[in-house]
PyMOL Python script that loads the backbone (N, CA, C, O; Angstrom):
from pymol import cmd

cmd.read_pdbstr("""\
ATOM      1  N   MET A   1      53.441 109.938 105.182  1.00  0.00           N
ATOM      2  CA  MET A   1      54.570 110.449 104.487  1.00  0.00           C
ATOM      3  C   MET A   1      54.274 110.337 103.002  1.00  0.00           C
ATOM      4  O   MET A   1      53.981 109.252 102.500  1.00  0.00           O
ATOM      5  N   SER A   2      54.351 111.460 102.303  1.00  0.00           N
ATOM      6  CA  SER A   2      54.099 111.445 100.877  1.00  0.00           C
ATOM      7  C   SER A   2      55.295 111.061 100.049  1.00  0.00           C
ATOM      8  O   SER A   2      56.417 111.032 100.555  1.00  0.00           O
ATOM      9  N   LYS A   3      55.080 110.770  98.803  1.00  0.00           N
ATOM     10  CA  LYS A   3      56.169 110.319  97.894  1.00  0.00           C
ATOM     11  C   LYS A   3      57.179 111.404  97.674  1.00  0.00           C
ATOM     12  O   LYS A   3      58.309 111.052  97.334  1.00  0.00           O
ATOM     13  N   LYS A   4      56.921 112.666  97.823  1.00  0.00           N
ATOM     14  CA  LYS A   4      57.823 113.747  97.698  1.00  0.00           C
ATOM     15  C   LYS A   4      58.871 113.845  98.817  1.00  0.00           C
ATOM     16  O   LYS A   4      59.979 114.353  98.647  1.00  0.00           O
ATOM     17  N   ASP A   5      58.437 113.320  99.976  1.00  0.00           N
ATOM     18  CA  ASP A   5      59.329 113.415 101.169  1.00  0.00           C
ATOM     19  C   ASP A   5      60.416 112.334 101.180  1.00  0.00           C
ATOM     20  O   ASP A   5      61.389 112.435 101.928  1.00  0.00           O
ATOM     21  N   LYS A   6      60.252 111.324 100.367  1.00  0.00           N
ATOM     22  CA  LYS A   6      61.227 110.304 100.297  1.00  0.00           C
ATOM     23  C   LYS A   6      62.411 110.642  99.375  1.00  0.00           C
ATOM     24  O   LYS A   6      62.218 111.310  98.359  1.00  0.00           O
ATOM     25  N   ILE A   7      63.607 110.203  99.702  1.00  0.00           N
ATOM     26  CA  ILE A   7      64.809 110.405  98.954  1.00  0.00           C
ATOM     27  C   ILE A   7      64.976 109.298  97.934  1.00  0.00           C
ATOM     28  O   ILE A   7      64.845 108.126  98.285  1.00  0.00           O
ATOM     29  N   ASP A   8      65.251 109.617  96.727  1.00  0.00           N
ATOM     30  CA  ASP A   8      65.500 108.672  95.616  1.00  0.00           C
ATOM     31  C   ASP A   8      66.963 108.260  95.737  1.00  0.00           C
ATOM     32  O   ASP A   8      67.831 108.980  95.243  1.00  0.00           O
ATOM     33  N   THR A   9      67.274 107.120  96.379  1.00  0.00           N
ATOM     34  CA  THR A   9      68.682 106.654  96.451  1.00  0.00           C
ATOM     35  C   THR A   9      69.064 105.912  95.241  1.00  0.00           C
ATOM     36  O   THR A   9      70.260 105.706  95.039  1.00  0.00           O
ATOM     37  N   GLN A  10      68.157 105.479  94.396  1.00  0.00           N
ATOM     38  CA  GLN A  10      68.542 104.775  93.224  1.00  0.00           C
ATOM     39  C   GLN A  10      69.250 105.596  92.202  1.00  0.00           C
ATOM     40  O   GLN A  10      70.103 105.107  91.462  1.00  0.00           O
ATOM     41  N   GLY A  11      68.877 106.894  92.163  1.00  0.00           N
ATOM     42  CA  GLY A  11      69.470 107.750  91.179  1.00  0.00           C
ATOM     43  C   GLY A  11      70.690 108.543  91.629  1.00  0.00           C
ATOM     44  O   GLY A  11      71.075 109.516  90.980  1.00  0.00           O
ATOM     45  N   MET A  12      71.309 108.123  92.758  1.00  0.00           N
ATOM     46  CA  MET A  12      72.401 108.938  93.325  1.00  0.00           C
ATOM     47  C   MET A  12      73.702 108.737  92.573  1.00  0.00           C
ATOM     48  O   MET A  12      74.604 109.567  92.693  1.00  0.00           O
ATOM     49  N   THR A  13      73.834 107.677  91.806  1.00  0.00           N
ATOM     50  CA  THR A  13      75.059 107.499  91.033  1.00  0.00           C
ATOM     51  C   THR A  13      74.753 107.928  89.566  1.00  0.00           C
ATOM     52  O   THR A  13      74.452 107.114  88.693  1.00  0.00           O
ATOM     53  N   ALA A  14      74.850 109.203  89.376  1.00  0.00           N
ATOM     54  CA  ALA A  14      74.498 109.814  88.043  1.00  0.00           C
ATOM     55  C   ALA A  14      75.716 109.647  87.127  1.00  0.00           C
ATOM     56  O   ALA A  14      76.808 109.278  87.559  1.00  0.00           O
ATOM     57  N   PHE A  15      75.475 109.940  85.829  1.00  0.00           N
ATOM     58  CA  PHE A  15      76.473 109.826  84.802  1.00  0.00           C
ATOM     59  C   PHE A  15      77.591 110.881  85.122  1.00  0.00           C
ATOM     60  O   PHE A  15      77.302 112.028  85.464  1.00  0.00           O
ATOM     61  N   GLY A  16      78.832 110.454  85.000  1.00  0.00           N
ATOM     62  CA  GLY A  16      79.912 111.405  85.219  1.00  0.00           C
ATOM     63  C   GLY A  16      80.585 111.289  86.636  1.00  0.00           C
ATOM     64  O   GLY A  16      81.634 111.874  86.903  1.00  0.00           O
ATOM     65  N   VAL A  17      79.896 110.479  87.539  1.00  0.00           N
ATOM     66  CA  VAL A  17      80.409 110.432  88.925  1.00  0.00           C
ATOM     67  C   VAL A  17      81.719 109.677  88.989  1.00  0.00           C
ATOM     68  O   VAL A  17      82.562 109.990  89.829  1.00  0.00           O
ATOM     69  N   GLU A  18      81.922 108.665  88.104  1.00  0.00           N
ATOM     70  CA  GLU A  18      83.130 107.852  88.167  1.00  0.00           C
ATOM     71  C   GLU A  18      84.366 108.633  87.868  1.00  0.00           C
ATOM     72  O   GLU A  18      85.460 108.123  88.109  1.00  0.00           O
ATOM     73  N   HIS A  19      84.273 109.856  87.352  1.00  0.00           N
ATOM     74  CA  HIS A  19      85.426 110.668  87.092  1.00  0.00           C
ATOM     75  C   HIS A  19      85.522 111.863  88.052  1.00  0.00           C
ATOM     76  O   HIS A  19      86.321 112.768  87.813  1.00  0.00           O
ATOM     77  N   SER A  20      84.731 111.887  89.126  1.00  0.00           N
ATOM     78  CA  SER A  20      84.636 112.960  90.054  1.00  0.00           C
ATOM     79  C   SER A  20      85.938 113.106  90.887  1.00  0.00           C
ATOM     80  O   SER A  20      86.570 112.092  91.182  1.00  0.00           O
ATOM     81  N   SER A  21      86.354 114.329  91.272  1.00  0.00           N
ATOM     82  CA  SER A  21      87.461 114.488  92.014  1.00  0.00           C
ATOM     83  C   SER A  21      87.150 114.170  93.494  1.00  0.00           C
ATOM     84  O   SER A  21      88.070 114.158  94.312  1.00  0.00           O
ATOM     85  N   MET A  22      85.866 113.911  93.859  1.00  0.00           N
ATOM     86  CA  MET A  22      85.578 113.572  95.260  1.00  0.00           C
ATOM     87  C   MET A  22      85.838 112.155  95.543  1.00  0.00           C
ATOM     88  O   MET A  22      85.787 111.771  96.711  1.00  0.00           O
ATOM     89  N   LEU A  23      86.120 111.312  94.559  1.00  0.00           N
ATOM     90  CA  LEU A  23      86.278 109.904  94.821  1.00  0.00           C
ATOM     91  C   LEU A  23      87.769 109.697  95.282  1.00  0.00           C
ATOM     92  O   LEU A  23      88.684 110.403  94.858  1.00  0.00           O
ATOM     93  N   LYS A  24      87.936 108.697  96.163  1.00  0.00           N
ATOM     94  CA  LYS A  24      89.266 108.380  96.681  1.00  0.00           C
ATOM     95  C   LYS A  24      90.078 107.730  95.589  1.00  0.00           C
ATOM     96  O   LYS A  24      89.549 106.979  94.770  1.00  0.00           O
ATOM     97  N   THR A  25      91.360 108.019  95.577  1.00  0.00           N
ATOM     98  CA  THR A  25      92.272 107.327  94.641  1.00  0.00           C
ATOM     99  C   THR A  25      93.032 106.287  95.447  1.00  0.00           C
ATOM    100  O   THR A  25      93.285 106.491  96.634  1.00  0.00           O
ATOM    101  N   ALA A  26      93.403 105.172  94.819  1.00  0.00           N
ATOM    102  CA  ALA A  26      94.121 104.116  95.409  1.00  0.00           C
ATOM    103  C   ALA A  26      95.588 104.608  95.695  1.00  0.00           C
ATOM    104  O   ALA A  26      96.231 105.182  94.816  1.00  0.00           O
ATOM    105  N   ARG A  27      96.082 104.376  96.903  1.00  0.00           N
ATOM    106  CA  ARG A  27      97.449 104.726  97.184  1.00  0.00           C
ATOM    107  C   ARG A  27      98.448 103.673  96.594  1.00  0.00           C
ATOM    108  O   ARG A  27      99.578 103.990  96.222  1.00  0.00           O
ATOM    109  N   TYR A  28      97.982 102.477  96.537  1.00  0.00           N
ATOM    110  CA  TYR A  28      98.834 101.380  96.044  1.00  0.00           C
ATOM    111  C   TYR A  28      98.211 100.817  94.773  1.00  0.00           C
ATOM    112  O   TYR A  28      97.306  99.985  94.851  1.00  0.00           O
ATOM    113  N   PRO A  29      98.672 101.248  93.616  1.00  0.00           N
ATOM    114  CA  PRO A  29      97.989 100.739  92.410  1.00  0.00           C
ATOM    115  C   PRO A  29      98.203  99.237  92.258  1.00  0.00           C
ATOM    116  O   PRO A  29      97.344  98.592  91.657  1.00  0.00           O
ATOM    117  N   ASP A  30      99.244  98.649  92.739  1.00  0.00           N
ATOM    118  CA  ASP A  30      99.484  97.215  92.693  1.00  0.00           C
ATOM    119  C   ASP A  30      98.896  96.365  93.757  1.00  0.00           C
ATOM    120  O   ASP A  30      99.083  95.149  93.779  1.00  0.00           O
ATOM    121  N   GLY A  31      98.151  97.029  94.684  1.00  0.00           N
ATOM    122  CA  GLY A  31      97.568  96.290  95.826  1.00  0.00           C
ATOM    123  C   GLY A  31      98.315  96.676  97.066  1.00  0.00           C
ATOM    124  O   GLY A  31      99.436  97.179  96.985  1.00  0.00           O
ATOM    125  N   TYR A  32      97.732  96.456  98.194  1.00  0.00           N
ATOM    126  CA  TYR A  32      98.310  96.744  99.452  1.00  0.00           C
ATOM    127  C   TYR A  32      99.478  95.854  99.766  1.00  0.00           C
ATOM    128  O   TYR A  32      99.421  94.685  99.383  1.00  0.00           O
ATOM    129  N   PRO A  33     100.527  96.279 100.419  1.00  0.00           N
ATOM    130  CA  PRO A  33     101.650  95.414 100.771  1.00  0.00           C
ATOM    131  C   PRO A  33     101.247  94.455 101.881  1.00  0.00           C
ATOM    132  O   PRO A  33     100.288  94.681 102.618  1.00  0.00           O
ATOM    133  N   ALA A  34     102.002  93.394 101.969  1.00  0.00           N
ATOM    134  CA  ALA A  34     101.630  92.398 102.937  1.00  0.00           C
ATOM    135  C   ALA A  34     101.788  92.995 104.374  1.00  0.00           C
ATOM    136  O   ALA A  34     102.624  93.859 104.635  1.00  0.00           O
ATOM    137  N   MET A  35     100.933  92.474 105.268  1.00  0.00           N
ATOM    138  CA  MET A  35     101.042  93.000 106.673  1.00  0.00           C
ATOM    139  C   MET A  35     102.237  92.348 107.361  1.00  0.00           C
ATOM    140  O   MET A  35     102.440  91.141 107.232  1.00  0.00           O
ATOM    141  N   PRO A  36     103.005  93.111 108.070  1.00  0.00           N
ATOM    142  CA  PRO A  36     104.175  92.499 108.712  1.00  0.00           C
ATOM    143  C   PRO A  36     103.757  91.690 109.889  1.00  0.00           C
ATOM    144  O   PRO A  36     102.876  92.106 110.641  1.00  0.00           O
ATOM    145  N   ILE A  37     104.353  90.551 110.079  1.00  0.00           N
ATOM    146  CA  ILE A  37     104.027  89.669 111.141  1.00  0.00           C
ATOM    147  C   ILE A  37     105.135  89.834 112.218  1.00  0.00           C
ATOM    148  O   ILE A  37     106.322  89.646 111.952  1.00  0.00           O
ATOM    149  N   ILE A  38     104.690  90.191 113.432  1.00  0.00           N
ATOM    150  CA  ILE A  38     105.661  90.409 114.510  1.00  0.00           C
ATOM    151  C   ILE A  38     105.479  89.268 115.510  1.00  0.00           C
ATOM    152  O   ILE A  38     104.421  89.154 116.128  1.00  0.00           O
ATOM    153  N   LYS A  39     106.427  88.482 115.662  1.00  0.00           N
ATOM    154  CA  LYS A  39     106.395  87.318 116.581  1.00  0.00           C
ATOM    155  C   LYS A  39     107.012  87.732 117.884  1.00  0.00           C
ATOM    156  O   LYS A  39     108.160  88.171 117.966  1.00  0.00           O
ATOM    157  N   LYS A  40     106.182  87.569 118.918  1.00  0.00           N
ATOM    158  CA  LYS A  40     106.584  87.872 120.274  1.00  0.00           C
ATOM    159  C   LYS A  40     106.643  86.531 121.088  1.00  0.00           C
ATOM    160  O   LYS A  40     105.695  85.747 121.055  1.00  0.00           O
ATOM    161  N   ARG A  41     107.686  86.306 121.761  1.00  0.00           N
ATOM    162  CA  ARG A  41     107.835  85.086 122.538  1.00  0.00           C
ATOM    163  C   ARG A  41     107.524  85.443 124.062  1.00  0.00           C
ATOM    164  O   ARG A  41     108.227  86.205 124.727  1.00  0.00           O
ATOM    165  N   ILE A  42     106.442  84.831 124.506  1.00  0.00           N
ATOM    166  CA  ILE A  42     106.007  84.994 125.881  1.00  0.00           C
ATOM    167  C   ILE A  42     106.804  84.173 126.848  1.00  0.00           C
ATOM    168  O   ILE A  42     107.126  84.623 127.947  1.00  0.00           O
ATOM    169  N   LEU A  43     107.127  82.955 126.437  1.00  0.00           N
ATOM    170  CA  LEU A  43     107.864  82.030 127.264  1.00  0.00           C
ATOM    171  C   LEU A  43     109.311  82.455 127.387  1.00  0.00           C
ATOM    172  O   LEU A  43     109.732  83.374 126.684  1.00  0.00           O
ATOM    173  N   PRO A  44     110.060  81.850 128.216  1.00  0.00           N
ATOM    174  CA  PRO A  44     111.533  82.188 128.429  1.00  0.00           C
ATOM    175  C   PRO A  44     112.325  82.218 127.154  1.00  0.00           C
ATOM    176  O   PRO A  44     112.110  81.387 126.272  1.00  0.00           O
ATOM    177  N   LYS A  45     113.255  83.174 127.033  1.00  0.00           N
ATOM    178  CA  LYS A  45     114.097  83.190 125.830  1.00  0.00           C
ATOM    179  C   LYS A  45     115.264  82.269 125.957  1.00  0.00           C
ATOM    180  O   LYS A  45     115.920  82.034 124.942  1.00  0.00           O
ATOM    181  N   ASN A  46     115.586  81.733 127.072  1.00  0.00           N
ATOM    182  CA  ASN A  46     116.627  80.716 127.255  1.00  0.00           C
ATOM    183  C   ASN A  46     116.134  79.489 126.565  1.00  0.00           C
ATOM    184  O   ASN A  46     115.082  78.987 126.961  1.00  0.00           O
ATOM    185  N   GLU A  47     116.813  78.938 125.539  1.00  0.00           N
ATOM    186  CA  GLU A  47     116.356  77.800 124.801  1.00  0.00           C
ATOM    187  C   GLU A  47     116.149  76.545 125.645  1.00  0.00           C
ATOM    188  O   GLU A  47     115.169  75.826 125.452  1.00  0.00           O
ATOM    189  N   ALA A  48     117.039  76.283 126.554  1.00  0.00           N
ATOM    190  CA  ALA A  48     116.968  75.083 127.383  1.00  0.00           C
ATOM    191  C   ALA A  48     115.761  75.062 128.287  1.00  0.00           C
ATOM    192  O   ALA A  48     115.098  74.039 128.461  1.00  0.00           O
ATOM    193  N   LEU A  49     115.477  76.302 128.898  1.00  0.00           N
ATOM    194  CA  LEU A  49     114.349  76.484 129.768  1.00  0.00           C
ATOM    195  C   LEU A  49     113.056  76.447 129.004  1.00  0.00           C
ATOM    196  O   LEU A  49     112.041  75.955 129.498  1.00  0.00           O
ATOM    197  N   TYR A  50     113.095  76.980 127.769  1.00  0.00           N
ATOM    198  CA  TYR A  50     111.931  76.968 126.908  1.00  0.00           C
ATOM    199  C   TYR A  50     111.530  75.538 126.513  1.00  0.00           C
ATOM    200  O   TYR A  50     110.348  75.198 126.534  1.00  0.00           O
ATOM    201  N   ASN A  51     112.513  74.705 126.155  1.00  0.00           N
ATOM    202  CA  ASN A  51     112.214  73.351 125.750  1.00  0.00           C
ATOM    203  C   ASN A  51     111.696  72.463 127.010  1.00  0.00           C
ATOM    204  O   ASN A  51     110.861  71.568 126.879  1.00  0.00           O
ATOM    205  N   GLU A  52     112.248  72.794 128.151  1.00  0.00           N
ATOM    206  CA  GLU A  52     111.834  72.083 129.346  1.00  0.00           C
ATOM    207  C   GLU A  52     110.347  72.430 129.720  1.00  0.00           C
ATOM    208  O   GLU A  52     109.543  71.567 130.072  1.00  0.00           O
ATOM    209  N   LEU A  53     110.066  73.697 129.618  1.00  0.00           N
ATOM    210  CA  LEU A  53     108.700  74.172 129.845  1.00  0.00           C
ATOM    211  C   LEU A  53     107.674  73.617 128.819  1.00  0.00           C
ATOM    212  O   LEU A  53     106.537  73.262 129.130  1.00  0.00           O
ATOM    213  N   LYS A  54     108.171  73.582 127.614  1.00  0.00           N
ATOM    214  CA  LYS A  54     107.319  72.994 126.548  1.00  0.00           C
ATOM    215  C   LYS A  54     106.996  71.538 126.832  1.00  0.00           C
ATOM    216  O   LYS A  54     105.852  71.102 126.702  1.00  0.00           O
ATOM    217  N   GLU A  55     108.059  70.768 127.235  1.00  0.00           N
ATOM    218  CA  GLU A  55     107.940  69.399 127.533  1.00  0.00           C
ATOM    219  C   GLU A  55     106.863  69.168 128.699  1.00  0.00           C
ATOM    220  O   GLU A  55     105.940  68.357 128.619  1.00  0.00           O
ATOM    221  N   LEU A  56     107.101  69.944 129.711  1.00  0.00           N
ATOM    222  CA  LEU A  56     106.203  69.855 130.906  1.00  0.00           C
ATOM    223  C   LEU A  56     104.720  70.186 130.544  1.00  0.00           C
ATOM    224  O   LEU A  56     103.793  69.514 130.996  1.00  0.00           O
ATOM    225  N   ILE A  57     104.544  71.186 129.759  1.00  0.00           N
ATOM    226  CA  ILE A  57     103.186  71.529 129.316  1.00  0.00           C
ATOM    227  C   ILE A  57     102.483  70.383 128.487  1.00  0.00           C
ATOM    228  O   ILE A  57     101.321  70.044 128.709  1.00  0.00           O
ATOM    229  N   ASN A  58     103.239  69.841 127.561  1.00  0.00           N
ATOM    230  CA  ASN A  58     102.749  68.746 126.775  1.00  0.00           C
ATOM    231  C   ASN A  58     102.520  67.509 127.651  1.00  0.00           C
ATOM    232  O   ASN A  58     101.562  66.777 127.402  1.00  0.00           O
ATOM    233  N   GLU A  59     103.308  67.257 128.607  1.00  0.00           N
ATOM    234  CA  GLU A  59     103.156  66.166 129.546  1.00  0.00           C
ATOM    235  C   GLU A  59     101.769  66.237 130.321  1.00  0.00           C
ATOM    236  O   GLU A  59     101.032  65.264 130.475  1.00  0.00           O
ATOM    237  N   VAL A  60     101.517  67.509 130.782  1.00  0.00           N
ATOM    238  CA  VAL A  60     100.359  67.773 131.591  1.00  0.00           C
ATOM    239  C   VAL A  60      99.077  67.605 130.671  1.00  0.00           C
ATOM    240  O   VAL A  60      98.060  67.040 131.073  1.00  0.00           O
ATOM    241  N   LEU A  61      99.209  68.123 129.456  1.00  0.00           N
ATOM    242  CA  LEU A  61      98.084  67.987 128.529  1.00  0.00           C
ATOM    243  C   LEU A  61      97.801  66.528 128.165  1.00  0.00           C
ATOM    244  O   LEU A  61      96.658  66.096 128.018  1.00  0.00           O
ATOM    245  N   ASP A  62      98.899  65.803 128.030  1.00  0.00           N
ATOM    246  CA  ASP A  62      98.723  64.340 127.683  1.00  0.00           C
ATOM    247  C   ASP A  62      98.040  63.607 128.834  1.00  0.00           C
ATOM    248  O   ASP A  62      97.141  62.798 128.610  1.00  0.00           O
ATOM    249  N   GLU A  63      98.467  63.891 130.069  1.00  0.00           N
ATOM    250  CA  GLU A  63      97.821  63.262 131.232  1.00  0.00           C
ATOM    251  C   GLU A  63      96.362  63.681 131.369  1.00  0.00           C
ATOM    252  O   GLU A  63      95.507  62.899 131.786  1.00  0.00           O
ATOM    253  N   ARG A  64      96.105  64.917 131.012  1.00  0.00           N
ATOM    254  CA  ARG A  64      94.787  65.391 131.065  1.00  0.00           C
ATOM    255  C   ARG A  64      93.856  64.699 130.098  1.00  0.00           C
ATOM    256  O   ARG A  64      92.686  64.478 130.411  1.00  0.00           O
ATOM    257  N   GLU A  65      94.366  64.347 128.910  1.00  0.00           N
ATOM    258  CA  GLU A  65      93.558  63.641 127.920  1.00  0.00           C
ATOM    259  C   GLU A  65      93.546  62.145 128.200  1.00  0.00           C
ATOM    260  O   GLU A  65      92.729  61.441 127.606  1.00  0.00           O
ATOM    261  N   GLY A  66      94.372  61.637 129.038  1.00  0.00           N
ATOM    262  CA  GLY A  66      94.452  60.219 129.343  1.00  0.00           C
ATOM    263  C   GLY A  66      95.233  59.446 128.344  1.00  0.00           C
ATOM    264  O   GLY A  66      94.972  58.257 128.162  1.00  0.00           O
ATOM    265  N   ILE A  67      96.201  60.066 127.668  1.00  0.00           N
ATOM    266  CA  ILE A  67      96.960  59.434 126.622  1.00  0.00           C
ATOM    267  C   ILE A  67      97.992  58.460 127.275  1.00  0.00           C
ATOM    268  O   ILE A  67      98.200  57.360 126.764  1.00  0.00           O
ATOM    269  N   LYS A  68      98.602  58.844 128.340  1.00  0.00           N
ATOM    270  CA  LYS A  68      99.675  58.049 128.935  1.00  0.00           C
ATOM    271  C   LYS A  68      99.065  56.993 129.849  1.00  0.00           C
ATOM    272  O   LYS A  68      99.792  56.208 130.457  1.00  0.00           O
TER     273      LYS A  68
END
""", "prot")
cmd.dss("prot")
cmd.show_as("cartoon", "prot")
cmd.util.cbc("prot")
cmd.orient("prot")
């Protein structure tokens, strides 16, 4: 492969490119807005049942680690 067949990638950013109409403009000049956080509850929505299930899960995990 001769030197003529190679592409000069170093010279691709020529003078005047920074004002080109081909460049993307920022939609949000002050930065992107914060991503919304959507919380989904997989466990039961009944608060009493949720607390009981949470207690049981923690109990099993404690026994598994040998804490009790």
